[in-house]
C-alpha positions in Angstrom: -83.3 26.5 -65.7 -83.0 29.7 -63.2 -83.8 28.2 -59.8 -83.9 31.4 -58.3 -86.7 32.6 -60.4 -88.4 29.4 -60.0 -88.1 29.6 -56.2 -89.0 33.5 -56.7 -92.2 32.6 -58.6 -93.1 30.2 -56.2 -93.0 32.6 -53.0 -94.9 34.9 -54.9 -97.7 32.4 -55.8 -97.6 31.2 -52.1 -98.2 34.9 -51.3 -101.2 35.3 -53.4 -103.1 32.1 -52.4 -103.0 33.2 -48.8 -103.7 36.8 -49.8 -100.7 37.9 -48.1 -98.5 41.2 -49.2 -95.3 40.5 -48.3 -92.2 42.5 -47.6 -88.7 42.0 -48.7 -87.2 40.3 -46.2 -90.4 37.9 -45.8 -90.0 36.5 -49.8 -86.6 36.0 -49.1 -86.9 33.9 -45.9 -89.8 32.1 -47.9 -87.7 32.0 -51.1 -84.8 30.2 -48.8 -87.4 28.0 -47.5 -88.6 26.9 -51.2 -84.9 26.4 -52.2 -84.1 24.0 -49.2 -87.1 22.0 -50.0 -86.3 21.5 -53.7 -82.8 20.8 -52.3 -84.4 18.3 -50.3 -86.3 16.8 -53.2 -83.7 16.8 -55.4 -81.4 15.0 -53.0 -84.0 12.3 -52.7 -84.3 12.0 -56.1 -80.9 11.6 -56.2 -80.6 8.8 -54.0 -83.3 6.8 -56.1 -81.9 7.3 -59.2 -78.4 6.1 -57.7 -79.9 3.2 -56.5 -82.2 2.0 -59.4 -78.6 2.2 -61.6 -77.2 0.0 -60.0 -79.9 -2.4 -59.5 -80.5 -2.3 -63.3 -77.2 -2.5 -64.3 -76.2 -5.0 -61.9 -74.5 -7.0 -65.2 -72.1 -3.9 -66.0 -71.1 -2.4 -63.3 -68.3 0.1 -64.8 -71.2 1.7 -67.0 -73.6 1.8 -63.6 -70.5 3.8 -61.8 -70.2 5.8 -64.9 -73.8 6.9 -64.8 -74.0 7.2 -61.2 -71.1 9.8 -61.5 -72.5 11.6 -63.7 -75.7 12.2 -61.7 -73.4 13.1 -58.5 -71.7 15.5 -60.7 -75.2 17.3 -61.6 -76.4 17.1 -58.1 -73.9 18.9 -57.1 -74.1 21.3 -59.2 -77.8 21.8 -58.3 -77.3 21.7 -54.9 -74.5 24.7 -55.3 -77.4 26.7 -57.5 -80.1 26.1 -54.9 -77.6 27.1 -52.0 -77.0 30.4 -53.4 -80.6 31.0 -53.0 -80.3 31.1 -49.5 
């Protein structure tokens, strides 16, 4: 998944939706706003997944921790990717 492409497409779609022609600087600002919103959504979803994992695997805490660690690693990679958009 190329997040730069996704954020840029969302910025273009927003521009088209309001019928505005954005400058390159404005497109970058809108892309940064979208990237931040995506980052916040990822953090919230990741926290929910981690909690659910712990709740569902109460009988196997070792497995729960392994899954939580993998979720955390993937979250960190995605956040780094999103941060590079700003």
